[in-house]
Each structure stands twice: as C-alpha cells, then as structure tokens.
C-alpha positions in Angstrom: 0.0 0.0 0.0 1.5 3.3 -1.1 1.1 6.3 1.2 0.5 9.6 -0.4 1.6 12.7 1.5 -0.4 15.8 0.8 1.5 19.0 1.3 -0.6 21.7 3.1 -1.2 24.9 1.2 1.5 27.5 1.7 0.1 30.5 3.6 1.2 34.1 2.9 3.7 35.2 5.6 2.3 37.8 7.9 3.3 41.4 7.2 3.7 40.9 3.5 1.0 42.6 1.3 -0.9 40.6 -1.2 0.2 42.8 -4.0 4.0 43.3 -4.3 5.3 46.7 -3.4 6.0 48.8 -6.4 9.5 50.2 -6.8 10.0 53.6 -5.3 11.6 56.6 -7.2 15.1 57.4 -6.3 14.1 60.9 -5.1 12.8 61.2 -1.6 10.5 64.0 -2.8 9.0 61.5 -5.3 8.3 59.0 -2.5 6.6 61.8 -0.4 4.5 62.7 -3.5 3.4 59.1 -3.8 2.7 58.7 -0.1 0.4 61.8 -0.1 -1.4 61.5 -3.5 -0.9 57.9 -4.6 -3.5 56.1 -2.5 -5.8 55.5 -5.6 -3.5 54.5 -8.5 -6.3 53.6 -10.9 -8.4 56.0 -13.0 -5.8 58.8 -12.8 -6.1 62.0 -14.9 -3.7 63.4 -17.5 -3.7 66.2 -20.0 -1.3 68.0 -22.3 0.1 71.3 -21.0 -2.0 74.2 -22.2 -1.0 77.7 -22.9 -1.8 80.4 -20.3 -5.5 81.3 -20.5 -6.5 78.0 -22.1 -8.4 75.2 -20.3 -6.7 71.9 -20.1 -8.4 68.9 -21.7 -8.3 66.3 -19.0 -8.9 62.6 -19.7 -9.2 59.5 -17.4 -6.7 56.7 -17.9 -8.3 53.4 -17.1 -5.9 51.0 -19.0 -3.2 50.8 -16.3 -2.6 52.0 -12.8 -0.2 54.7 -11.7 3.0 53.7 -9.9 5.4 55.7 -7.7 8.0 56.1 -10.4 5.4 56.9 -13.1 3.8 59.5 -10.9 7.1 61.1 -10.2 8.1 61.0 -13.9 4.8 62.5 -15.0 4.9 65.2 -12.4 8.4 66.4 -13.6 7.4 66.3 -17.3 6.6 70.0 -18.3 4.6 68.7 -21.3 2.2 66.6 -19.3 -0.3 67.4 -16.5 -1.1 64.8 -14.0 -4.1 64.4 -11.6 -5.4 61.8 -9.1 -8.6 60.7 -7.4 -9.6 59.7 -3.9 -10.1 56.2 -2.5 -12.2 55.1 0.5 -9.7 56.7 2.9 -7.7 59.9 2.6 -5.0 61.9 4.3 -6.1 65.3 3.0 -8.8 67.4 1.3 -8.7 70.6 -0.7 -10.9 73.5 -1.9 -10.8 74.7 -5.5 -11.6 78.4 -6.0 -11.6 79.9 -9.5 -10.2 83.4 -10.2 -13.7 84.9 -10.8 -15.2 83.5 -7.6 -16.2 85.9 -4.8 -14.1 83.8 -2.5 -10.8 84.4 -4.4 -9.7 87.2 -2.1 -7.6 87.4 1.0 -10.6 88.4 3.1 -12.7 85.5 1.8 -9.9 83.0 2.4 -9.7 84.2 6.1 -13.5 83.5 6.4 -13.1 80.1 4.9 -10.3 79.2 7.3 -12.4 80.4 10.2 -15.2 78.1 9.1 -12.8 75.1 8.9 -11.6 75.7 12.5 -15.2 74.9 13.7 -14.6 71.2 12.7 -11.0 70.9 13.9 -9.1 71.9 10.8 -6.8 74.6 12.1 -4.0 74.6 9.5 -4.1 74.9 5.8 -1.8 75.4 2.8 -2.7 78.0 0.2 -1.5 77.6 -3.4 -2.1 79.2 -6.7 -3.4 76.3 -8.8 -2.1 77.4 -12.3 -1.7 80.3 -14.6 -5.4 80.9 -14.4 -4.8 82.5 -10.9 -7.3 80.1 -9.2 -6.7 78.9 -5.6 -6.2 75.5 -4.0 -6.5 75.3 -0.3 -5.0 72.0 1.0 -6.0 70.6 4.4 -3.5 67.9 5.5 -4.5 65.4 8.2 -2.4 63.5 10.7 -4.2 60.2 10.1 -6.4 58.6 7.4 -10.2 59.2 7.7 -13.1 57.9 5.7 -13.3 59.9 2.5 -17.1 60.1 2.3 -17.4 61.2 5.9 -14.9 64.0 5.3 -16.7 65.1 2.2 -20.1 65.3 4.0 -18.5 67.1 7.0 -16.9 69.8 4.8 -20.1 70.2 2.8 -22.2 70.7 6.0 -19.7 73.0 7.5 -19.7 75.5 4.6 -23.4 75.1 4.0 -24.6 76.0 7.5 -22.2 79.0 7.5 -23.7 80.5 4.3 -21.0 79.6 1.7 -22.2 79.0 -1.8 -20.8 75.6 -2.8 -20.7 75.4 -6.6 -18.3 74.4 -9.3 -16.1 77.3 -10.2 -17.0 79.2 -7.0 -16.2 76.9 -4.1 -15.6 73.3 -5.0 -14.8 70.6 -2.4 -12.5 67.7 -2.9 -13.5 65.0 -2.1 -17.0 65.6 -3.3 -20.2 64.0 -1.8 -20.7 61.4 -4.5 -23.7 59.1 -5.0 -23.6 55.4 -4.4 -23.4 53.4 -7.6 -25.6 50.3 -7.7 -24.8 49.0 -11.1 -21.4 50.6 -11.6 -18.7 52.3 -9.5 -18.9 56.0 -9.3 -15.6 57.7 -8.7 -14.7 60.7 -6.7 -13.8 63.8 -8.6 -10.1 64.2 -9.4 -7.7 67.1 -9.1 -4.3 68.2 -10.5 -1.2 67.7 -8.4 0.3 70.8 -6.7 3.4 72.7 -7.8 3.9 70.9 -11.1 6.7 72.6 -13.1 5.6 74.9 -15.9 2.0 75.2 -14.7 2.3 78.4 -12.7 1.4 76.7 -9.4 3.1 78.2 -6.4 2.7 78.7 -2.6 0.9 81.8 -1.4 1.0 83.7 1.9 -2.1 85.0 3.7 -2.1 88.1 1.4 -2.0 85.9 -1.8 1.6 86.8 -2.5 3.8 84.1 -4.1 6.2 82.3 -1.9 7.9 80.0 -4.5 7.2 76.6 -6.0 9.6 74.5 -4.0 8.2 71.0 -3.4 10.4 70.4 -0.4 9.0 73.5 1.3 5.5 72.3 0.4 6.0 69.0 2.2 7.6 70.8 5.2 4.5 73.0 5.6 2.3 69.9 4.9 3.7 67.9 7.8 3.5 71.0 10.2 -0.1 71.6 9.2 -1.1 67.9 9.6 0.5 67.8 13.1 -1.5 70.8 14.3 -5.0 69.5 13.3 -7.5 68.9 16.1 -8.3 65.3 15.1 -10.7 64.7 18.1 -12.9 67.6 17.0 -12.6 66.5 13.4 -13.7 62.9 14.2 -16.6 64.3 16.1 -17.6 66.5 13.2 -17.3 63.5 10.8 -19.7 61.4 12.9 -22.2 64.2 13.2 -22.0 65.0 9.4 -22.5 61.4 8.5 -25.4 60.9 10.9 -27.1 64.0 9.5 -26.6 62.8 6.0 -28.2 59.4 6.8 -31.2 60.9 8.6 -32.0 63.4 5.9 -35.4 62.3 4.3 -34.4 63.1 0.7 -36.8 60.8 -1.1 -39.7 61.3 1.2 -39.4 65.1 1.1 -42.4 66.8 -0.5 -41.5 68.4 -3.8 -41.1 72.1 -4.0 -43.8 74.2 -5.5 -43.3 75.8 -8.8 -43.1 79.2 -7.2 -40.4 78.1 -4.7 -38.4 76.4 -7.5 -38.6 79.7 -9.5 -37.4 81.7 -6.5 -34.4 79.4 -5.9 -33.5 79.6 -9.6 -33.6 83.4 -9.5 -31.5 83.5 -6.3 -29.0 81.1 -7.8 -28.5 83.4 -10.8 -28.2 86.4 -8.6 -25.6 84.8 -6.3 -23.5 83.6 -9.2 -23.4 87.0 -10.9 -21.5 87.6 -14.1 -19.3 84.7 -15.4 -18.8 86.1 -18.9 -19.9 88.8 -21.4 -23.4 89.2 -22.8 -25.1 88.5 -19.5 -26.2 92.0 -18.5 -29.8 91.9 -19.8 -30.5 88.5 -18.3 -29.2 89.4 -14.9 -31.0 92.7 -14.8 -34.2 91.0 -15.6 -33.6 88.3 -12.9 -32.8 90.9 -10.2 -35.8 93.1 -11.1 -38.2 90.1 -11.3 -37.0 88.8 -7.9 -37.4 92.2 -6.3 -40.8 92.9 -7.7 -42.4 89.4 -7.3 -40.9 88.2 -4.0 -39.8 91.5 -2.3 -42.9 93.4 -3.4 -40.8 96.4 -4.6 -42.2 98.9 -7.1 -41.2 102.1 -8.8 -38.1 103.9 -7.5 -37.6 101.3 -4.8 -37.4 98.5 -7.4 -35.0 100.5 -9.5 -32.7 101.3 -6.6 -32.7 97.7 -5.5 -31.9 96.4 -9.0 -29.1 98.9 -9.5 -27.5 98.3 -6.1 -27.7 94.6 -6.4 -26.3 94.5 -10.0 -23.2 96.6 -9.4 -22.2 94.5 -6.4 -22.5 91.1 -8.0 -19.4 89.0 -8.7 -17.9 89.7 -12.1 -19.7 93.0 -12.7 -16.5 95.1 -13.1 -14.8 92.4 -15.2 -17.5 91.3 -17.6 -20.3 93.9 -17.7 -19.9 96.1 -20.8 -22.8 98.4 -20.0 -21.5 100.1 -16.9 -21.8 103.5 -18.6 -25.5 103.1 -19.3 -26.4 100.7 -16.5 -29.0 103.1 -15.0 -30.9 103.3 -18.3 -31.0 99.6 -18.7 -32.1 99.1 -15.1 -34.9 101.6 -15.6 -36.0 99.8 -18.8 -36.0 96.3 -17.3 -37.9 97.5 -14.1 -40.6 99.0 -16.3 -40.9 95.9 -18.4 -41.0 93.6 -15.3 -43.8 95.6 -13.6 -45.9 95.4 -16.7 -45.6 91.6 -17.0 -45.2 90.3 -13.4 -47.0 91.2 -10.2 -46.1 90.7 -6.5 -46.7 87.3 -5.1 -50.1 87.0 -3.5 -51.6 90.1 -5.2 -54.0 90.3 -8.1 -52.4 90.0 -11.5 -52.2 93.2 -13.6 -52.9 91.2 -16.8 -55.2 88.3 -17.6 -52.9 85.2 -17.4 -55.5 83.1 -19.1 -55.2 82.6 -22.8 -58.5 83.2 -24.5 -58.7 80.1 -26.7 -62.1 78.5 -27.3 -62.4 75.0 -26.0 -61.3 72.6 -28.7 -63.0 69.2 -29.3 -61.1 66.0 -28.6 -60.3 63.6 -31.4 -63.5 61.5 -31.0 -65.7 64.7 -31.0 -63.9 66.0 -34.0 -64.5 62.7 -35.9 -68.2 62.7 -34.9 -68.6 66.3 -36.0 -66.9 65.5 -39.3 -69.3 62.6 -39.9 -72.3 64.9 -39.2 -71.0 67.4 -41.7 -70.6 64.7 -44.3 -74.2 63.5 -43.7 -75.5 67.1 -44.1 -73.5 67.6 -47.3 -74.8 64.3 -48.7 -78.4 65.2 -47.9 -78.0 68.6 -49.6 -76.4 67.0 -52.7 -79.1 64.3 -53.1 -81.8 66.9 -52.5 -80.4 69.2 -55.1 -80.1 66.4 -57.6 -83.7 65.3 -56.9 -82.6 61.7 -56.2 -83.2 61.6 -52.4 -85.0 58.2 -51.9 -88.0 58.1 -49.6 -87.5 54.6 -48.4 -85.2 54.3 -45.3 -82.9 51.6 -46.7 -82.4 53.1 -50.1 -81.8 56.5 -48.5 -79.3 55.1 -46.1 -77.4 53.4 -48.9 -77.4 56.6 -51.0 -76.0 58.6 -48.1 -73.3 56.0 -47.3 -72.1 56.1 -50.9 -72.2 59.9 -51.1 -70.7 60.7 -47.6 -68.2 57.9 -47.6 -69.1 56.8 -44.1 -70.1 53.5 -42.5 -73.7 52.4 -41.9 -72.9 52.1 -38.2 -72.0 55.8 -38.1 -75.1 56.7 -40.1 -77.4 54.9 -37.7 -76.0 56.5 -34.5 -78.7 58.1 -32.4 -77.2 61.5 -32.7 -77.2 61.3 -36.5 -80.7 60.0 -37.1 -82.2 63.5 -37.0 -80.1 64.5 -40.0 -81.5 62.0 -42.5 -84.0 59.4 -41.2 -87.6 59.9 -42.4 -89.0 59.0 -39.0 -86.9 61.6 -37.3 -87.1 64.4 -39.9 -89.9 65.6 -42.1 -88.8 68.1 -44.8 -85.8 69.8 -46.3 -86.7 73.3 -47.4 -83.3 74.3 -48.7 -79.6 73.2 -49.0 -78.7 75.2 -45.8 -81.3 73.5 -43.6 -81.2 70.1 -42.0 -84.2 67.8 -41.4 -86.9 69.2 -39.2 -88.0 66.9 -36.4 -91.3 65.2 -36.7 -94.1 66.7 -34.7 -96.1 64.2 -32.7 -99.5 65.7 -33.8 -102.1 63.4 -35.4 -102.7 65.4 -38.6 -103.1 64.2 -42.1 -100.6 65.0 -44.8 -101.0 68.2 -46.8 -100.9 68.7 -50.5 -102.1 71.2 -53.0 -105.8 70.8 -53.7 -106.9 68.2 -51.1 -106.1 65.5 -48.7 -103.8 62.5 -49.2 -105.7 60.2 -47.0 -106.4 59.9 -43.3 -103.4 59.3 -41.1 -100.9 59.1 -44.0 -98.0 61.3 -44.9 -97.2 62.2 -48.5 -94.3 60.2 -49.9 -91.9 60.7 -52.7 -91.3 64.1 -54.2 -94.4 65.5 -52.6 -92.7 65.4 -49.2 -89.8 67.5 -50.5 -92.1 70.2 -52.1 -94.6 70.3 -49.2 -95.4 73.9 -48.0 -97.8 75.3 -45.5 -99.8 78.0 -47.3 -101.2 80.8 -45.1 -104.3 81.1 -47.2 -105.6 77.6 -46.2 -107.4 76.4 -43.1 -107.2 73.1 -41.4 -110.4 71.2 -40.3 -110.8 68.2 -38.2 -112.3 65.2 -40.0 -115.6 63.9 -39.0 -115.6 61.4 -36.1 -111.9 60.5 -36.5 -110.6 64.0 -35.6 -108.1 63.8 -38.4 -107.0 67.0 -40.2 -108.2 67.6 -43.8 -107.3 70.7 -45.9 -109.8 72.7 -48.0 -109.3 75.8 -50.0 -110.4 79.0 -48.4 -113.1 79.4 -51.0 -114.6 76.1 -50.2 -114.8 77.0 -46.5 -117.6 79.5 -47.4 -120.9 77.6 -47.4 -124.6 78.5 -47.1 -125.0 76.5 -44.0 -126.4 78.5 -41.1 -124.5 79.0 -37.9 -126.6 77.3 -35.3 -124.7 77.9 -32.1 -122.3 75.4 -30.8 -123.5 72.4 -32.7 -124.6 73.7 -36.1 -125.3 71.5 -39.1 -121.7 70.4 -39.7 -120.1 67.5 -37.9 -116.8 69.4 -37.9 -115.9 72.8 -36.6 -113.4 75.3 -38.0 -110.1 75.8 -36.3 -107.9 78.9 -36.0 -105.0 78.6 -38.5 -101.5 78.3 -37.0 -99.9 81.7 -36.3 -97.2 82.8 -38.6 -93.7 82.0 -37.3 -90.4 83.4 -38.6 -88.3 80.8 -40.5 -85.9 78.8 -38.2 -82.3 79.9 -37.9 -79.9 77.6 -40.0 -78.2 75.1 -37.8 -74.7 76.2 -38.8 -75.5 79.7 -37.6 -76.9 78.4 -34.3 -73.7 76.4 -33.8 -71.5 79.4 -34.6 -73.5 81.5 -32.1 -73.1 78.8 -29.4 -69.4 78.6 -30.0 -69.1 82.4 -29.7 -71.1 82.5 -26.5 -68.9 79.8 -24.9 -65.8 81.6 -26.0 -67.1 84.9 -24.5 -67.9 83.1 -21.2 -64.3 81.8 -21.2 -65.4 78.3 -20.0 -63.3 75.2 -19.9 -64.5 72.0 -21.5 -65.5 70.6 -18.1 -67.6 73.7 -17.4 -69.4 73.4 -20.8 -70.2 69.7 -20.1 -71.5 70.5 -16.6 -73.7 73.3 -18.0 -75.2 71.0 -20.6 -75.7 68.1 -18.2 -77.6 70.3 -15.7 -80.1 71.5 -18.3 -80.5 68.5 -20.7 -81.1 65.5 -18.4 -77.5 64.5 -18.0 -76.4 64.9 -21.7 -73.0 66.6 -21.5 -72.1 66.6 -25.2 -73.5 69.0 -27.8 -73.8 66.2 -30.4 -76.3 64.5 -28.0 -78.8 67.4 -28.5 -81.5 67.4 -31.2 -81.6 70.1 -33.7 -84.5 72.0 -32.0 -82.6 71.8 -28.7 -79.6 73.7 -30.0 -81.7 76.9 -30.0 -82.7 76.2 -26.4 -79.0 75.7 -25.5 -78.2 79.0 -27.2 -81.0 80.7 -25.2 -79.5 79.3 -21.9 -76.1 80.6 -22.9 -77.6 84.1 -23.6 -79.2 84.2 -20.1 -75.9 83.0 -18.5 -74.0 85.7 -20.4 -76.4 88.4 -19.1 -75.9 87.2 -15.6 -72.1 87.7 -15.8 -72.4 91.3 -17.2 
C-alpha cells in the first residue's frame, strides 16, 4: 500500500502585502509625493500642457494603474499634466476656487479658514493652482479618515455658514458622490500641486507668491497635519455622516413651482457675471425677484436692482454696459412691472389665454361625420334623387358621404336623414326638421292625401304650408283635412255650438319666422362659450344640468340647439 503525503497549502507570511510593493523613485520627494497622493493609483487623470489662459483637456486613464515612479516622472514632465482621485480613505482634502469667484480674495480665504476651524481643521496650505490664478487650499491630516465622511462634514460645514458651494466658485475635494448600484462612481479628481511649468506656487495670507519648492511644500504639509484637532474632526465626521443618513431626501415633499422659481432666480443672482453678454439676463432676474418676492415697485425697485447688480461678482470684469447701467435698469424694471406682479396680489394682466375650447379627437370625428351627412343630404336633394325609403336613403347617403352604416345609424345622426326623425328639407342650408307628434293628415295642394298618412316621394320634399288655407278636423276621426279657403264659405247656417256640420273650423296656426340655420346656431353657441371663457369641463357640466345629463353637444337634437343658445344668452347676461 502506497502512502500519499499531501502538502498543506503554503500560507502568505504575515506582514507581506498581497500585491507586491511597487518600486519607489530614487528621489525622496518623489516618494513623499506618492505617499500623499498615490492612494488610488487607478483612473488617474492626464492632459497636455495648455497655454496660459486656455483650459486643459483632461482625460481619465483606465488601462493601467499609476505607480510611484510613473507618478514622479509625469509630475516632472513639463509637457504633461497629472491628476489623481480619492479612494475610500484619505489623508487630505482641498478646496478649488476659481479666479472669478467671490471667495478668491484674502478676506474670503480668512473667512473660509475660520469656518474650517469649527470642525477641527486649524492649519491649511494655500496655493495658486495654475496660470489661471485660481486657488487651491489644502487641508492635510495626521491620520487617514473615511473619504465620504470628510466630504459630508466639509459640505455641511460650509453650507450652514452661508457659503455657496458650486463648481467654479467653491468646490470641495473629495465631493459628496452618490452610491453606484450597477457601476462604480468615482470621486472627482484634481491636479497635483506645484507641477513645473503650470504656474502653481505657494501663497501667503495676502495671496503673494512664496515660491514653488516641493520640499518647502511638504515641510509645511507635515506641520499643518500635526496641528489639526483630530478629536474635534472625528466628532464632526460622525455628526455629518449621521445628519446625511437621517435626511429624508426621497420622502421630502416636492417644492412648489413658485419656490423652484425663487431658488433659480436667487442662484442666478448669487452667481453674478461669469462672462460677457449676461447683463440683460441678470438685470431681468434681479428686477423680477425684487418685484415678485420682495414686493418692490417704482423707484424702490430701480434702486434695489441697480445696487444689487453693481455689487454682483464679475460686474466690473464682464459687464460692458457700466456706462448706461441706469438706463438699462430703468427699462427692465418698467418691463417687469408690466408683465409680473407681487406674489399674493391680483395680476395686472389676464394670465388666461382666450382660446375657445377645442374638441377632442372623438368629438372631431363625430362632427366630421355629421358634416358629411348634411352635405350628402344637400347634394341628393339638389339632384332630386333623395330616396323616400329608409334603406335606399341610407345606402345613398353612405355612398355619397363615404361613411359607414354604423356611423349613419347612430342616435345623434338620425335627425339628420332618417324619415321618421325628420320631415322636410326646405333648402340646402337646412337640415331635417324633427317630426311633430301631432295626429294630422298629410297636406298637399288641392286636397287630402288620406287619413293618417304622410305624403311620400317628391311630394314630401315640395310640401309647403300656405297661409291662405285652413285646417279642419275630419268627422268622427278628428283627423285633419285641408280645404281651399273658398270652399270654406258655405250656405249653412250657424246654429250655435252644434250647427249642421259634424266638424268645426279651427284657427289657423300663427305665422312664425323661418328657423335659424343650424350652422348659424352652432356658430353662435361657440361664440357664447368663447365669451364666457369656459373650460371643456364647465361646458359639459352646464349641458348636463339643463339637458337631463347629456353633456355633449352632439347629443342634442336640432331643435334643442336653439334652447341651448338661449340658456347661454341668459348666462352671459348674468355675468355682465
């Protein structure tokens, strides 16, 4: 039997890192540079050296990590710019302040340093970042801290003390980044300090250059780190992180449109001028904020707008209308007061757009179908080929109007063509008149057409009601029968109520003016609704209250349109 000896796995000796140490540069300053800024070798930044006044085009290198020797070599290369990012722990932080920022002054830097002392950062290093004359304020630490906690603490520190944190104004490194669920989100990167040929140098408290010696930089770095109050800083980190966790960001009620507008205006005002061609925009913003939210008018608004504008950041540098700034302020204040009004007061102009309520797509299609039916009826009537039978008439209208039978037989369309729902067509501009529910016989020239029957064929289209004729009830059946006026004169004696005749004369119908064409009624209805400035919901509610729940105009019969117009007339008089 052969015994197999299994060697146990070789464990990594304690104290030896999993990744081998990368070779250090020969220069001690290069090693110090790596110790301070080389904690996150991946995703470093690089760019070609740009001319003074031009912005560097930075790019992220993801193909390979940055080593100590490579970092030192890139830092010494005057043709290359090098930048790094933060990892989960850091030994420093910095503030980036551009040249046009309101914080790029000695007085503002003193206020920034005073704010930092409240969280335990008592020593800082001030540098000019590059030829652009921006500032970098480094905050070295004696021991590593969590990067995100430091970012939150710095952000809360400046926010509660009234500093405007924004890119180009006062930018914090490391930044408060979001947590990536599907991908890693990196911290923002920054350029390395005092790189040769970039214009970076140390500054004193009065922003005077002190040289660009890297050895002096690290000597000041170590002194500043040793004097930080780490106990106070650790306490501030805990408070900042706890406040950040407890902030109900997602459950917070959304801001109103007015509040969002106010914040947008105030952001524009605080930022001020950042370039040329911004004077008109900023004057309008200042005047609008003063008139709407501060309730200023007239000379008070002009004084506020002028004073605010000339004290904004960048006014002296970028505003090219300083010679006529008063005239421009006066013009913008006048325009703003005509267009806007103080919050909570009555508007000086009607903000509602007077547009008549438009039909939705279904209503438009229904109205188009009704127009086609009317046009087909007019065409068939003018040609003299309008059938009397229902089926033949429907087929003729379908062919002429190019609609479906289902659409034709809708209840709201029957009054336009169906013989049982309409009686006569007097002219091309009129639609069918609704059938009256009276039990009268049909009328024709020269006599009756028979009891209880209506004339058919062409007779129904040429039927008229002459005023020289009288209508009589038929004997026993009470049906109407027409006689000429001359025949009504007889020699029979009037014998009181009964007389000799089995029928008695009736008073002829009073003369009525011809009905208003339907298209004119519809136009008048639309004009009345437009004058009342009603919404579509108001129109439907008005209809439903007066026509047994019918809330669409196409649900009304032809004779009801005039009633609807009358109701609108009365409603219009009530609002005068």
